[in-house]
KOLKOL-334702 format. One record per residue (C-alpha): residue number from 1; chain; y, x negated, z negated. Coordinates in Angstrom, 2 decimals, padded with zeros to 5 digits. Example, Ala and Ser with C-alpha at 12.3 -4.5 7.8 and 13.67 -1.06 7.14 Angstrom:
BEGIN
seq | mol | c2 | c1 | c3
1 | A | -004.50 | -012.30 | -007.80
2 | A | -001.06 | -013.67 | -007.14
This chain:
BEGIN
seq | mol | c2 | c1 | c3
1 | A | 006.85 | -015.95 | 028.25
2 | A | 003.98 | -017.50 | 026.39
3 | A | 003.10 | -021.15 | 027.05
4 | A | -000.45 | -022.24 | 026.31
5 | A | -001.84 | -025.78 | 026.38
6 | A | -005.41 | -026.75 | 027.20
7 | A | -007.17 | -029.45 | 025.17
8 | A | -010.45 | -030.79 | 026.59
9 | A | -012.72 | -032.92 | 024.39
10 | A | -016.21 | -034.30 | 025.15
11 | A | -018.65 | -035.76 | 022.64
12 | A | -022.25 | -037.07 | 022.72
13 | A | -024.80 | -036.40 | 020.02
14 | A | -028.40 | -037.53 | 019.37
15 | A | -031.05 | -035.66 | 017.40
16 | A | -034.09 | -038.01 | 017.40
17 | A | -037.66 | -036.84 | 016.99
18 | A | -038.62 | -038.11 | 013.57
19 | A | -036.20 | -040.80 | 012.38
20 | A | -034.24 | -043.63 | 013.94
21 | A | -036.39 | -046.07 | 011.97
22 | A | -039.50 | -044.74 | 013.70
23 | A | -037.93 | -045.21 | 017.12
24 | A | -036.91 | -048.80 | 016.24
25 | A | -040.46 | -049.57 | 015.12
26 | A | -041.78 | -048.12 | 018.37
27 | A | -039.48 | -050.41 | 020.36
28 | A | -040.67 | -053.44 | 018.38
29 | A | -044.30 | -052.51 | 019.03
30 | A | -043.62 | -052.11 | 022.74
31 | A | -041.90 | -055.49 | 022.98
32 | A | -044.88 | -057.07 | 021.21
33 | A | -047.37 | -055.41 | 023.54
34 | A | -045.30 | -056.41 | 026.55
35 | A | -045.38 | -060.01 | 025.38
36 | A | -049.04 | -060.23 | 024.36
37 | A | -050.45 | -057.94 | 027.07
38 | A | -048.42 | -059.26 | 029.96
39 | A | -049.88 | -058.96 | 033.51
40 | A | -052.39 | -061.67 | 034.51
41 | A | -050.52 | -064.49 | 036.22
42 | A | -053.65 | -065.72 | 037.97
43 | A | -054.29 | -062.44 | 039.78
44 | A | -050.72 | -061.30 | 040.58
45 | A | -047.93 | -062.89 | 042.45
46 | A | -044.66 | -063.37 | 040.52
47 | A | -042.99 | -060.56 | 042.45
48 | A | -045.72 | -058.02 | 041.68
49 | A | -045.87 | -059.13 | 038.07
50 | A | -042.09 | -058.56 | 037.62
51 | A | -042.40 | -055.19 | 039.35
52 | A | -045.16 | -054.12 | 036.98
53 | A | -043.14 | -055.25 | 033.93
54 | A | -040.09 | -053.35 | 035.20
55 | A | -042.12 | -050.17 | 035.68
56 | A | -043.59 | -050.41 | 032.18
57 | A | -040.14 | -051.04 | 030.68
58 | A | -038.58 | -048.15 | 032.62
59 | A | -041.29 | -045.73 | 031.52
60 | A | -040.82 | -046.79 | 027.92
61 | A | -037.03 | -046.40 | 028.11
62 | A | -037.47 | -042.89 | 029.50
63 | A | -039.79 | -042.11 | 026.59
64 | A | -037.29 | -043.48 | 024.05
65 | A | -034.47 | -041.52 | 025.73
66 | A | -036.44 | -038.29 | 025.49
67 | A | -037.37 | -038.94 | 021.85
68 | A | -033.70 | -039.43 | 020.91
69 | A | -032.84 | -035.93 | 022.27
70 | A | -029.37 | -036.67 | 023.58
71 | A | -026.80 | -033.88 | 024.05
72 | A | -023.28 | -033.69 | 025.41
73 | A | -020.79 | -031.20 | 023.98
74 | A | -017.69 | -030.31 | 025.96
75 | A | -014.99 | -028.30 | 024.15
76 | A | -011.97 | -026.73 | 025.81
77 | A | -009.37 | -025.38 | 023.40
78 | A | -006.58 | -023.09 | 024.55
79 | A | -003.68 | -023.47 | 022.13
80 | A | -001.27 | -020.54 | 021.84
81 | A | 002.09 | -020.68 | 020.09
82 | A | 002.28 | -019.40 | 016.53
83 | A | 003.85 | -015.95 | 016.16
84 | A | 006.03 | -015.18 | 013.15
85 | A | 006.62 | -011.49 | 012.45
86 | A | 010.00 | -010.74 | 010.83
87 | A | 010.46 | -007.32 | 009.16
88 | A | 014.06 | -006.50 | 008.20
89 | A | 014.97 | -003.53 | 005.99
90 | A | 017.69 | -001.43 | 007.67
91 | A | 017.75 | 001.53 | 005.27
92 | A | 020.86 | 002.94 | 003.60
93 | A | 020.46 | 000.78 | 000.49
94 | A | 020.95 | -002.40 | 002.57
95 | A | 024.56 | -001.34 | 003.05
96 | A | 025.31 | -001.84 | -000.67
97 | A | 027.80 | -004.68 | -001.23
98 | A | 026.25 | -006.46 | -004.22
99 | A | 025.46 | -009.83 | -002.60
100 | A | 027.45 | -013.07 | -003.14
101 | A | 031.09 | -012.93 | -002.00
102 | A | 030.91 | -009.11 | -002.06
103 | A | 028.84 | -009.04 | 001.11
104 | A | 026.46 | -006.24 | 001.88
105 | A | 022.77 | -006.90 | 001.67
106 | A | 022.48 | -006.58 | 005.45
107 | A | 025.21 | -009.17 | 006.03
108 | A | 023.49 | -011.57 | 003.66
109 | A | 020.18 | -010.91 | 005.44
110 | A | 021.75 | -011.91 | 008.77
111 | A | 023.04 | -015.12 | 007.21
112 | A | 019.54 | -015.90 | 005.94
113 | A | 018.08 | -015.66 | 009.44
114 | A | 020.86 | -017.77 | 010.93
115 | A | 020.26 | -020.46 | 008.30
116 | A | 016.53 | -020.40 | 009.05
117 | A | 017.31 | -021.13 | 012.70
118 | A | 018.46 | -024.66 | 011.80
119 | A | 014.99 | -025.67 | 010.56
120 | A | 013.01 | -023.91 | 013.29
121 | A | 015.25 | -024.53 | 016.31
122 | A | 012.97 | -027.19 | 017.84
123 | A | 009.82 | -025.04 | 017.57
124 | A | 011.58 | -021.98 | 018.98
125 | A | 013.23 | -023.84 | 021.87
126 | A | 010.01 | -025.46 | 023.09
127 | A | 008.19 | -022.15 | 022.45
128 | A | 005.61 | -023.62 | 020.12
129 | A | 006.64 | -020.80 | 017.75
130 | A | 007.44 | -017.24 | 018.77
131 | A | 009.53 | -014.83 | 016.68
132 | A | 009.07 | -011.07 | 016.91
133 | A | 011.55 | -009.01 | 014.90
134 | A | 011.24 | -005.45 | 013.62
135 | A | 013.69 | -003.34 | 011.63
136 | A | 012.62 | -000.40 | 009.53
137 | A | 013.81 | 002.44 | 007.32
138 | A | 011.67 | 005.57 | 007.46
139 | A | 010.55 | 004.41 | 010.90
140 | A | 009.71 | 000.94 | 012.23
141 | A | 010.90 | -000.29 | 015.62
142 | A | 010.83 | -003.64 | 017.40
143 | A | 014.13 | -005.18 | 018.46
144 | A | 015.11 | -008.01 | 020.77
145 | A | 016.40 | -010.99 | 018.82
146 | A | 018.71 | -013.75 | 020.02
147 | A | 016.47 | -016.83 | 019.94
148 | A | 019.47 | -019.17 | 019.86
149 | A | 020.73 | -017.84 | 016.51
150 | A | 018.11 | -015.35 | 015.21
151 | A | 020.87 | -012.76 | 014.91
152 | A | 019.58 | -009.18 | 014.66
153 | A | 022.98 | -007.52 | 015.03
154 | A | 025.16 | -005.17 | 013.00
155 | A | 023.78 | -002.53 | 010.66
156 | A | 023.54 | 000.95 | 012.18
157 | A | 023.16 | 004.25 | 010.38
158 | A | 020.36 | 006.42 | 011.72
159 | A | 018.93 | 009.83 | 010.74
160 | A | 015.99 | 007.97 | 009.21
161 | A | 018.13 | 005.53 | 007.16
162 | A | 017.80 | 007.50 | 003.92
163 | A | 014.17 | 006.42 | 003.39
164 | A | 012.56 | 002.99 | 002.99
165 | A | 008.91 | 002.89 | 004.08
166 | A | 007.90 | -000.74 | 003.54
167 | A | 004.14 | -000.27 | 003.63
168 | A | 004.20 | 001.97 | 006.70
169 | A | 006.48 | -000.48 | 008.53
170 | A | 004.16 | -003.41 | 007.78
171 | A | 001.17 | -001.46 | 009.07
172 | A | 002.93 | -000.37 | 012.29
173 | A | 004.26 | -003.84 | 013.11
174 | A | 000.99 | -005.66 | 012.45
175 | A | -000.96 | -003.07 | 014.45
176 | A | 001.44 | -003.52 | 017.39
177 | A | 000.63 | -007.24 | 017.44
178 | A | -002.88 | -006.40 | 018.62
179 | A | -005.03 | -009.49 | 019.13
180 | A | -002.05 | -011.84 | 019.33
181 | A | -002.42 | -014.70 | 016.79
182 | A | -000.22 | -014.12 | 013.75
183 | A | 000.77 | -017.14 | 011.68
184 | A | 003.03 | -015.46 | 009.09
185 | A | 004.87 | -012.27 | 008.13
186 | A | 008.40 | -012.50 | 006.68
187 | A | 009.60 | -009.39 | 004.82
188 | A | 013.36 | -009.09 | 004.22
189 | A | 014.22 | -006.15 | 001.97
190 | A | 015.77 | -005.08 | -001.33
191 | A | 012.23 | -004.30 | -002.48
192 | A | 012.75 | -000.60 | -003.13
193 | A | 010.15 | 001.72 | -001.54
194 | A | 011.53 | 005.25 | -001.20
195 | A | 009.45 | 007.25 | 001.27
196 | A | 007.74 | 010.61 | 001.46
197 | A | 004.40 | 011.54 | 003.05
198 | A | 003.29 | 010.62 | 005.71
199 | A | 005.24 | 007.36 | 005.42
200 | A | 004.56 | 006.50 | 001.76
201 | A | 001.83 | 003.90 | 002.35
202 | A | 001.96 | 001.38 | -000.56
203 | A | 002.99 | -002.15 | 000.56
204 | A | 000.21 | -003.60 | -001.60
205 | A | -002.46 | -002.11 | 000.68
206 | A | -001.17 | -003.87 | 003.81
207 | A | -000.55 | -007.06 | 001.81
208 | A | -004.22 | -007.17 | 000.85
209 | A | -005.25 | -006.73 | 004.48
210 | A | -003.02 | -009.63 | 005.52
211 | A | -004.56 | -011.75 | 002.77
212 | A | -008.05 | -010.96 | 004.04
213 | A | -006.99 | -012.20 | 007.48
214 | A | -005.53 | -015.37 | 006.00
215 | A | -001.99 | -014.49 | 007.10
216 | A | 000.68 | -015.50 | 004.54
217 | A | 003.31 | -012.93 | 003.55
218 | A | 006.72 | -014.20 | 002.47
219 | A | 008.95 | -011.59 | 000.83
220 | A | 012.67 | -012.25 | 000.33
221 | A | 014.62 | -009.71 | -001.72
222 | A | 018.32 | -008.90 | -001.54
223 | A | 020.73 | -007.31 | -003.96
224 | A | 020.86 | -007.16 | -007.72
225 | A | 018.46 | -005.16 | -009.84
226 | A | 021.47 | -003.17 | -011.01
227 | A | 024.44 | -003.98 | -008.86
228 | A | 027.87 | -002.58 | -009.54
229 | A | 027.47 | -000.08 | -006.70
230 | A | 024.14 | 001.11 | -008.05
231 | A | 024.94 | 001.13 | -011.76
232 | A | 024.29 | 004.86 | -011.85
233 | A | 021.03 | 006.14 | -010.53
234 | A | 018.88 | 009.14 | -011.39
235 | A | 015.49 | 009.26 | -009.73
236 | A | 012.20 | 011.16 | -009.82
237 | A | 009.41 | 008.60 | -010.14
238 | A | 006.40 | 010.84 | -010.64
239 | A | 005.06 | 014.36 | -010.17
240 | A | 001.71 | 015.62 | -011.44
241 | A | 000.40 | 018.99 | -010.23
242 | A | -003.19 | 020.31 | -009.98
243 | A | -004.48 | 020.37 | -006.42
244 | A | -005.86 | 023.91 | -006.85
245 | A | -004.48 | 026.76 | -008.94
246 | A | -005.97 | 030.22 | -009.43
247 | A | -003.80 | 033.21 | -008.71
248 | A | -002.08 | 034.47 | -011.86
249 | A | -002.82 | 031.35 | -013.90
250 | A | -000.07 | 029.35 | -015.53
251 | A | -000.23 | 025.59 | -014.97
252 | A | 001.70 | 022.70 | -016.43
253 | A | 003.78 | 020.63 | -014.03
254 | A | 004.74 | 017.19 | -015.28
255 | A | 007.29 | 014.77 | -013.87
256 | A | 008.83 | 011.42 | -014.72
257 | A | 012.57 | 010.88 | -014.48
258 | A | 014.23 | 007.46 | -014.51
259 | A | 017.87 | 007.23 | -015.55
260 | A | 019.90 | 004.04 | -015.04
261 | A | 023.45 | 003.52 | -016.20
262 | A | 023.72 | 007.10 | -017.45
263 | A | 023.95 | 006.60 | -021.20
264 | A | 025.18 | 009.68 | -023.10
265 | A | 025.21 | 011.81 | -019.97
266 | A | 023.28 | 014.96 | -019.14
267 | A | 021.35 | 015.40 | -015.91
268 | A | 019.72 | 018.57 | -014.61
269 | A | 016.14 | 018.61 | -013.37
270 | A | 015.07 | 021.60 | -011.28
271 | A | 011.62 | 022.90 | -010.40
272 | A | 011.53 | 024.67 | -007.04
273 | A | 008.53 | 026.46 | -005.55
274 | A | 007.94 | 027.71 | -002.03
275 | A | 007.87 | 031.51 | -001.90
276 | A | 005.93 | 033.85 | 000.37
277 | A | 008.79 | 033.88 | 002.90
278 | A | 008.70 | 030.07 | 003.16
279 | A | 011.95 | 029.49 | 001.26
280 | A | 012.25 | 027.27 | -001.80
281 | A | 013.37 | 029.04 | -004.95
282 | A | 014.30 | 027.56 | -008.30
283 | A | 011.90 | 028.74 | -010.99
284 | A | 012.95 | 026.53 | -013.92
285 | A | 015.39 | 023.84 | -014.97
286 | A | 015.85 | 021.43 | -017.84
287 | A | 018.65 | 019.24 | -019.14
288 | A | 017.89 | 015.61 | -019.99
289 | A | 020.22 | 013.31 | -021.89
290 | A | 019.88 | 009.55 | -021.77
291 | A | 020.93 | 007.52 | -024.80
292 | A | 020.24 | 004.08 | -023.29
293 | A | 021.31 | 002.14 | -020.23
294 | A | 017.92 | 002.66 | -018.59
295 | A | 015.22 | 005.03 | -019.68
296 | A | 012.29 | 007.04 | -018.40
297 | A | 011.74 | 010.58 | -019.62
298 | A | 008.92 | 013.06 | -019.13
299 | A | 009.70 | 016.62 | -018.11
300 | A | 007.25 | 019.52 | -018.36
301 | A | 007.43 | 022.91 | -016.71
302 | A | 005.14 | 025.95 | -016.83
303 | A | 004.62 | 027.75 | -013.55
304 | A | 002.60 | 030.88 | -012.84
305 | A | 001.07 | 031.18 | -009.38
306 | A | 002.04 | 034.61 | -008.06
307 | A | 000.95 | 034.48 | -004.40
308 | A | -001.98 | 033.06 | -002.47
309 | A | -001.83 | 030.16 | -000.03
310 | A | -000.49 | 026.64 | 000.08
311 | A | 002.74 | 026.28 | -001.85
312 | A | 005.22 | 023.42 | -001.85
313 | A | 006.23 | 022.21 | -005.31
314 | A | 009.52 | 020.30 | -005.45
315 | A | 011.04 | 018.47 | -008.40
316 | A | 014.70 | 017.59 | -007.90
317 | A | 017.43 | 016.06 | -010.00
318 | A | 021.09 | 016.86 | -009.41
319 | A | 023.22 | 014.06 | -007.99
320 | A | 025.37 | 012.22 | -010.50
321 | A | 028.95 | 011.20 | -009.82
322 | A | 029.03 | 007.61 | -008.57
323 | A | 025.40 | 007.60 | -007.46
324 | A | 024.85 | 005.81 | -004.13
325 | A | 021.16 | 006.21 | -003.37
326 | A | 020.17 | 009.88 | -003.31
327 | A | 016.83 | 009.69 | -001.49
328 | A | 014.99 | 009.16 | -004.79
329 | A | 016.42 | 012.31 | -006.38
330 | A | 013.68 | 014.56 | -005.05
331 | A | 009.92 | 014.50 | -004.76
332 | A | 007.53 | 017.14 | -003.46
333 | A | 003.84 | 017.91 | -003.17
334 | A | 001.60 | 020.83 | -002.25
335 | A | -000.73 | 023.01 | -004.30
336 | A | -003.35 | 025.44 | -003.06
337 | A | -003.26 | 028.86 | -004.76
338 | A | -006.63 | 030.60 | -004.49
339 | A | -008.06 | 033.84 | -005.77
340 | A | -010.44 | 033.82 | -008.73
341 | A | -010.46 | 032.10 | -012.06
342 | A | -010.67 | 033.54 | -015.55
343 | A | -007.67 | 034.31 | -017.74
344 | A | -008.39 | 034.67 | -021.45
345 | A | -006.22 | 036.06 | -024.27
346 | A | -007.25 | 034.71 | -027.65
347 | A | -005.79 | 036.58 | -030.66
348 | A | -006.24 | 034.99 | -034.08
349 | A | -005.13 | 036.12 | -037.53
350 | A | -005.63 | 032.85 | -039.42
351 | A | -005.50 | 029.22 | -038.18
352 | A | -009.17 | 028.49 | -038.72
353 | A | -010.61 | 025.09 | -037.82
354 | A | -013.07 | 026.48 | -035.27
355 | A | -010.35 | 028.14 | -033.20
356 | A | -008.99 | 024.73 | -032.25
357 | A | -012.35 | 023.56 | -030.89
358 | A | -012.89 | 026.87 | -029.12
359 | A | -009.55 | 026.64 | -027.34
360 | A | -010.17 | 023.01 | -026.38
361 | A | -013.59 | 023.86 | -024.92
362 | A | -012.28 | 026.73 | -022.83
363 | A | -009.25 | 024.77 | -021.65
364 | A | -011.45 | 021.92 | -020.40
365 | A | -012.64 | 024.10 | -017.51
366 | A | -010.30 | 024.17 | -014.48
367 | A | -011.42 | 027.75 | -013.80
368 | A | -010.28 | 029.08 | -017.19
369 | A | -006.79 | 029.59 | -018.54
370 | A | -006.51 | 030.53 | -022.19
371 | A | -003.39 | 031.94 | -023.87
372 | A | -003.30 | 031.85 | -027.66
373 | A | -001.54 | 034.44 | -029.82
374 | A | -001.38 | 033.86 | -033.59
375 | A | -000.47 | 036.88 | -035.71
376 | A | 000.51 | 035.39 | -039.06
377 | A | -000.66 | 037.38 | -042.10
378 | A | 002.36 | 036.12 | -044.05
379 | A | 004.62 | 038.38 | -041.97
380 | A | 002.86 | 041.63 | -042.86
381 | A | 006.21 | 043.35 | -043.05
382 | A | 006.44 | 043.07 | -039.26
383 | A | 003.06 | 044.64 | -038.65
384 | A | 001.84 | 046.19 | -036.45
385 | A | 002.71 | 043.69 | -033.72
386 | A | 003.20 | 044.93 | -030.16
387 | A | 000.99 | 043.32 | -027.51
388 | A | 002.47 | 045.32 | -024.66
389 | A | 003.88 | 042.24 | -022.89
390 | A | 000.61 | 040.31 | -023.19
391 | A | -001.52 | 043.25 | -022.07
392 | A | 000.61 | 043.70 | -018.95
393 | A | -000.82 | 040.45 | -017.63
394 | A | -004.07 | 040.26 | -015.75
395 | A | -006.41 | 039.12 | -018.53
396 | A | -010.13 | 039.29 | -017.84
397 | A | -011.38 | 038.37 | -021.33
398 | A | -010.04 | 039.13 | -024.83
399 | A | -011.14 | 037.03 | -027.81
400 | A | -010.28 | 038.45 | -031.25
401 | A | -010.76 | 036.19 | -034.23
402 | A | -010.23 | 036.85 | -037.96
403 | A | -007.65 | 039.59 | -037.42
404 | A | -006.68 | 042.42 | -039.76
405 | A | -007.10 | 045.89 | -038.24
406 | A | -003.52 | 046.77 | -039.15
407 | A | -002.05 | 043.69 | -037.42
408 | A | -001.74 | 045.34 | -034.01
409 | A | -000.81 | 048.82 | -032.85
410 | A | -003.70 | 051.28 | -032.45
411 | A | -002.78 | 052.03 | -028.85
412 | A | -002.96 | 048.35 | -027.97
């Protein structure tokens, strides 16, 4: 139930024609004229003379009243109670016990809300402040909260608990408020955003929108940056893939891997690509070894598009013993494989300066893929070199630089 109070205020205002000084001077002139040009006593009886003076005075007062342009403003204000939106993180990571007294982050979050009840009890009881509570993981949902203690209940594991979509939850909750006045948003979370499309909206975007509306956002974080239960964590923090790839071209896929608490340990990073039958297949893997407590490493893979259509590219890192949070071990995106493009084989016999600029120019075009083959003249004993493997590929253009005629086989 929402209680609203009505405040009614009335005020009078004057906006005189000219200035107040002019009106005062006009009054002085009228009083002087009334005194010096009074009705003739010899021709009028006292009663008629007073009546005439009263009529003149009344007409003048009406004139002064009109010149002062009076106005009355009546304001009725309908006051509604302030609404505080509470967003509580209920993802899997909130079940980590790295809070004071070995409590889980969720337990400590509940204590925070109960402590806040002591300072807001009066406003909540008289309903001058309303509290609407939401919990979120991959999905956001509104819950009923006990207004006598602000207790949001025990933590529950759900199928969506493995992801944390902070930005998407903020957007959903604020949108559900509609036109209801919002006085503040309180975000209770460990601060880690781990979500996949379509739920990977950055929290900064919704924070800026709240700022534009003048709604304060208070964020309270829980847990340690590297608690004992999360000392080991391997995560994929970035994946860079071209949006469009030509059939038969080889592209470079780059990723960023963050390793925490895994010093002197090897981790395996796998590149998986969706095949024509819709199944993911591993096409490459690399081993990464961390030498520090926390480090970020770049991984690069070469992948050749072998079939047309939209293909899912997945970069995954194998789980490490003792790792709690596994939702950040995988990241995926999509690439569109289309027909066309130009594949060039450039064969050079000596590392001339111009070949470097030529390769750079051709590589700058997204429609051209250039493969470089250097046949070193120092290794003449190995001539002629076989190009059978290179020629089996679908090259459209062959560039031959300063190359000896005996460097390759005649049949090639």
